[in-house]
C-alpha positions as CSV (number, residue, x, y, z in Angstrom):
1,M,-18.0,5.9,8.8
2,P,-17.3,2.2,8.8
3,Y,-14.7,0.5,10.9
4,V,-11.3,0.9,9.3
5,V,-8.6,-1.8,9.3
6,A,-5.3,-0.6,7.9
7,L,-3.2,-3.3,6.2
8,T,0.5,-2.4,5.9
9,G,3.8,-4.2,5.2
10,G,7.0,-3.8,3.3
11,I,7.4,-4.2,-0.5
12,G,6.8,-7.8,-1.6
13,S,5.2,-8.8,1.7
14,G,2.0,-10.0,-0.1
15,K,-0.4,-7.2,0.9
16,S,-2.3,-7.5,-2.4
17,T,-2.7,-11.3,-2.0
18,I,-4.1,-10.8,1.5
19,A,-6.4,-8.0,0.4
20,N,-7.8,-10.2,-2.4
21,I,-8.6,-12.8,0.2
22,F,-10.5,-10.3,2.3
23,A,-12.3,-9.2,-0.8
24,K,-13.8,-12.7,-1.2
25,F,-15.9,-11.9,1.9
26,N,-17.3,-8.8,0.1
27,I,-15.2,-6.4,2.2
28,T,-14.5,-3.0,0.7
29,I,-10.8,-2.7,-0.2
30,I,-9.2,0.8,-0.5
31,D,-5.7,0.3,-1.9
32,S,-3.4,3.3,-1.8
33,D,-1.2,1.8,-4.6
34,V,-4.3,1.5,-6.9
35,I,-5.2,5.1,-6.2
36,A,-1.6,6.1,-6.9
37,Y,-1.8,4.5,-10.3
38,E,-5.1,6.1,-11.1
39,I,-4.1,9.7,-10.3
40,V,-1.1,9.6,-12.7
41,K,-3.1,8.6,-15.8
42,P,-2.5,10.5,-19.0
43,G,-4.0,14.0,-18.7
44,S,-4.1,14.0,-14.9
45,F,-2.9,16.9,-12.8
46,A,-0.2,14.8,-11.1
47,L,1.2,13.5,-14.4
48,K,1.4,17.0,-15.8
49,E,3.3,18.1,-12.7
50,I,5.7,15.2,-13.1
51,I,6.3,16.1,-16.8
52,K,6.8,19.7,-15.8
53,R,9.6,18.7,-13.4
54,Y,11.3,15.9,-15.3
55,G,10.3,16.3,-18.9
56,C,8.9,13.8,-21.4
57,S,11.6,11.3,-20.6
58,M,9.3,10.1,-17.8
59,L,6.7,9.0,-20.4
60,T,6.4,5.7,-22.3
61,E,5.9,5.7,-26.1
62,H,2.2,5.5,-25.4
63,G,2.1,8.7,-23.3
64,S,1.7,6.9,-19.9
65,L,4.0,7.3,-16.9
66,S,7.2,5.3,-17.1
67,R,7.3,3.9,-13.6
68,S,10.7,2.4,-14.0
69,S,12.2,5.7,-15.1
70,L,10.5,7.6,-12.2
71,R,11.5,4.9,-9.7
72,E,15.1,5.2,-10.8
73,R,15.1,8.9,-10.4
74,I,13.5,9.1,-7.0
75,F,15.7,6.5,-5.5
76,Q,18.7,8.2,-6.8
77,Y,17.9,11.6,-5.2
78,N,16.2,11.9,-1.8
79,E,14.9,15.4,-2.5
80,E,13.1,14.1,-5.6
81,R,11.4,11.3,-3.6
82,Y,10.2,14.0,-1.0
83,W,8.9,16.1,-3.9
84,L,7.0,13.3,-5.4
85,N,5.5,12.2,-2.0
86,N,4.4,15.8,-1.4
87,L,2.7,15.9,-4.8
88,L,0.9,12.5,-4.6
89,H,0.1,11.8,-1.0
90,P,-2.4,14.7,-0.5
91,I,-4.3,13.6,-3.6
92,I,-4.3,10.0,-2.5
93,N,-5.6,11.0,0.9
94,I,-8.5,13.0,-0.6
95,K,-9.5,10.1,-2.8
96,T,-9.2,7.7,0.1
97,Q,-11.5,9.7,2.3
98,E,-14.1,9.9,-0.5
99,L,-14.0,6.1,-0.9
100,K,-14.3,5.6,2.9
101,K,-17.5,7.6,3.0
102,T,-19.2,5.5,0.3
103,A,-18.2,2.1,1.6
104,K,-21.0,-0.3,2.5
105,S,-19.3,-3.3,4.0
106,P,-19.2,-3.8,7.8
107,Y,-15.5,-2.7,7.8
108,I,-13.0,-1.4,5.3
109,L,-9.6,-2.9,4.5
110,W,-7.4,0.1,3.8
111,V,-4.2,-1.1,2.2
112,V,-1.4,1.4,2.9
113,P,2.2,0.4,2.3
114,L,3.6,3.6,3.9
115,L,1.2,3.9,6.8
116,I,3.9,4.2,9.5
117,E,6.3,6.3,7.3
118,Q,3.5,8.8,6.6
119,R,2.4,8.8,10.2
120,I,-1.2,8.3,9.3
121,Q,-1.9,5.3,11.5
122,Y,-4.4,7.5,13.5
123,Q,-6.8,7.3,10.6
124,A,-7.4,3.6,11.2
125,N,-9.3,1.8,14.0
126,R,-7.0,-1.1,13.9
127,I,-3.6,-1.9,12.2
128,L,-2.8,-5.2,10.6
129,V,0.8,-5.8,9.7
130,V,2.0,-8.4,7.1
131,N,5.3,-9.9,8.2
132,V,7.7,-11.8,6.0
133,R,11.4,-12.5,5.8
134,E,13.5,-10.0,3.9
135,S,14.7,-12.8,1.6
136,V,11.1,-13.4,0.6
137,Q,10.5,-9.7,-0.1
138,L,13.5,-9.6,-2.3
139,K,12.6,-12.6,-4.4
140,R,8.9,-11.7,-4.7
141,T,9.6,-8.1,-5.8
142,Q,12.3,-9.1,-8.3
143,T,10.0,-11.6,-9.9
144,R,6.9,-9.4,-9.9
145,D,8.4,-6.1,-11.0
146,N,11.4,-7.4,-13.0
147,V,13.8,-5.0,-11.2
148,K,17.4,-5.3,-10.0
149,L,18.2,-6.7,-6.6
150,T,20.0,-3.4,-5.7
151,Q,16.9,-1.4,-6.4
152,V,14.7,-3.6,-4.2
153,E,17.2,-3.3,-1.4
154,K,17.1,0.5,-1.7
155,I,13.3,0.5,-1.4
156,I,13.4,-1.8,1.7
157,A,16.1,0.4,3.2
158,I,13.9,3.6,3.2
159,Q,10.8,1.8,4.4
160,A,9.9,1.3,8.0
161,T,11.7,-1.7,9.6
162,P,9.7,-4.8,10.7
163,N,10.2,-3.7,14.3
164,Q,8.9,-0.2,13.6
165,R,5.8,-1.7,12.1
166,M,5.3,-4.2,14.9
167,A,5.3,-1.4,17.4
168,F,2.0,-0.2,15.9
169,A,0.5,-3.6,15.1
170,D,-2.8,-4.7,16.6
171,D,-2.7,-7.9,14.5
172,I,-0.1,-9.7,12.5
173,I,-0.2,-12.0,9.5
174,N,2.8,-14.2,8.8
175,N,2.8,-14.5,5.1
176,T,6.0,-16.6,4.6
177,G,4.1,-19.9,4.5
178,T,1.6,-21.4,2.1
179,I,-1.4,-19.5,0.6
180,Q,-3.6,-21.9,2.6
181,N,-2.0,-20.9,5.8
182,T,-2.5,-17.2,4.9
183,F,-6.1,-17.9,4.0
184,L,-6.8,-19.4,7.4
185,Q,-5.3,-16.4,9.2
186,V,-7.5,-14.0,7.1
187,I,-10.7,-16.0,7.9
188,K,-9.9,-15.8,11.6
189,L,-9.2,-12.0,11.4
190,H,-12.3,-11.4,9.2
191,K,-14.6,-12.9,11.8
192,F,-12.9,-10.9,14.5
193,Y,-13.2,-7.6,12.6
194,I,-16.9,-8.2,12.0
195,K,-17.3,-8.4,15.8
196,L,-15.3,-5.2,16.4
197,A,-17.2,-3.3,13.7
198,K,-20.5,-4.4,15.3
199,I,-19.3,-3.1,18.7
200,K,-18.3,0.2,17.1
201,R,-21.8,0.6,15.5
202,G,-23.3,-0.1,18.9
């Protein structure tokens, strides 16, 4: 199996932006959020289970999952968040392992927002943490997802703290500055990961 670099960070930290830069170097990207979207498509087992628990109020008029309705529900009741995680995470993990086995690039960038929270850091050879100020997280997430400030604050509150992530970090990207600055950090890390992957292969 290829060398695995896990990319993690809080909501709105810019993980997708960084992953897109790595992708420019033809690196395989396995994104847990993308998989999470795919496994709740209309007709899927996961979506059927969600409807069974909450009813059709969780669907849009087109029959897709209403993420805003689900988000509101799970952040209102902790037990519902635990239930949803127990439903989705095993499916996401199976899909992730399948994708890892078929990857062809020298190393894999595995994007996992809840790497530390799920305690699955052992599945990576190296951990890359994206670090930004909380004010940046709040602004980016509000703009991107069109959600209330209070909801973003709730999400940040239940995620690992920056210090908790840093305790597991092998490498850190400061994503508070310009895109050019971030790009330069990625280039440096990419070259480093190529070397590490080569050493692992022997």
